[in-house]
C-alpha positions as a printed Julia matrix, in Angstrom:
127×3 Matrix{Float64}:
  93.8    74.57  163.68
  94.15   70.9   162.73
  97.49   69.46  161.63
  97.35   67.65  158.35
 100.25   65.31  159.39
  98.0    62.72  160.99
  95.51   62.61  157.99
  98.49   62.26  155.58
 100.02   59.52  157.66
  96.75   57.64  157.74
  96.29   57.97  153.95
  99.75   56.61  153.38
  99.4    53.63  155.76
  95.95   52.84  154.29
  97.34   52.95  150.7
 100.31   50.76  151.69
  97.98   48.14  153.23
  95.67   48.13  150.17
  98.67   47.82  147.83
  99.64   44.66  149.67
  96.44   42.77  148.88
  98.23   40.83  146.13
 100.71   39.56  148.65
  97.81   38.35  150.8
  96.67   36.15  147.94
  93.51   38.24  147.22
  92.86   38.05  143.45
  91.42   40.79  141.53
  88.34   40.15  139.36
  90.34   40.33  136.17
  92.87   37.79  137.54
  90.1    35.36  138.52
  88.36   35.77  135.16
  91.61   35.2   133.3
  92.36   31.98  135.31
  88.82   30.56  134.81
  89.2    31.22  131.0
  92.52   29.59  130.91
  91.17   26.54  132.88
  88.19   26.24  130.5
  90.41   26.53  127.52
  92.62   23.76  128.89
  89.54   21.6   129.46
  88.32   22.15  125.93
  91.68   21.34  124.48
  91.99   18.21  126.57
  88.64   17.06  125.38
  89.66   17.43  121.74
  92.86   15.57  122.31
  90.82   12.85  124.01
  88.68   12.57  120.85
  85.59   13.79  122.71
  82.88   15.84  121.06
  82.4    19.43  122.38
  78.89   18.36  123.75
  80.53   15.61  125.82
  82.99   18.13  127.11
  80.17   20.45  128.17
  78.45   17.47  129.86
  81.53   16.34  131.72
  82.51   19.88  132.81
  79.29   21.74  133.57
  81.01   24.47  135.58
  83.42   25.36  132.89
  82.83   28.47  130.69
  81.43   27.06  127.41
  82.84   29.73  125.18
  86.38   29.35  126.45
  86.02   25.59  126.39
  84.97   25.74  122.71
  87.85   28.13  121.93
  90.32   25.6   123.55
  88.7    22.72  121.69
  88.83   24.52  118.35
  92.48   25.64  118.85
  93.51   22.06  119.73
  91.6    20.78  116.69
  93.47   23.2   114.44
  96.77   22.23  115.96
  96.2    18.46  115.65
  95.12   18.85  111.99
  98.27   20.94  111.15
 100.57   18.56  112.78
  98.64   15.42  111.71
  98.32   14.21  115.28
  96.03   11.48  116.41
  94.02   11.78  119.51
  94.18    9.56  122.55
  91.33    7.27  123.42
  89.51    8.49  126.49
  89.71    6.48  129.69
  86.44    7.87  131.21
  83.4     6.43  129.43
  81.06    8.75  127.66
  78.14    9.82  129.84
  74.91    7.81  129.39
  72.04   10.29  128.89
  69.46    7.72  130.28
  71.47    7.35  133.52
  71.21   11.01  134.26
  67.44   11.02  134.28
  66.03    9.5   137.49
  62.54    8.39  137.93
  60.57   10.45  140.48
  60.31    7.57  142.97
  63.99    6.91  142.95
  64.8    10.58  143.5
  63.31   10.4   147.03
  65.52    9.03  149.65
  63.62    6.55  151.78
  65.22    5.52  155.01
  63.73    2.58  156.89
  64.42    2.67  160.58
  65.11   -0.57  162.27
  62.2    -1.9   164.22
  62.73   -2.59  167.9
  62.65   -6.31  168.92
  59.41   -7.08  170.79
  59.88   -7.46  174.58
  59.76  -10.96  175.79
  56.62  -11.7   177.81
  58.4   -14.09  180.22
  61.64  -12.3   180.83
  63.26  -12.84  184.13
  63.71   -9.64  186.21
  67.2    -8.68  186.89
  68.27   -8.73  190.74
């Protein structure tokens, strides 16, 4: 007959270790999603405060969630209109769409290796 004490002890230890994951800094999926949404909303509201169009905000922050960025932009727009606030002129220039498109030849990296100097025909041998 097996004793249930080791199995119960193992289950208690395992549940205690798994409950401590938050203390180890491991985020759950919902925490990660909430953080990325909050970051994207902050990016959107900062873009609106800097008088940037939402399209410029998307271009400057391609990794941000677009829906959350738009939500932040829209909330800041409502807030600024209600309180009659003026935006702040952006310091970073607007992206130039022509600069993003590279010609095919310029996209390739060509590295020229230095050529070795030709050996002198009349070099004196070292003694």
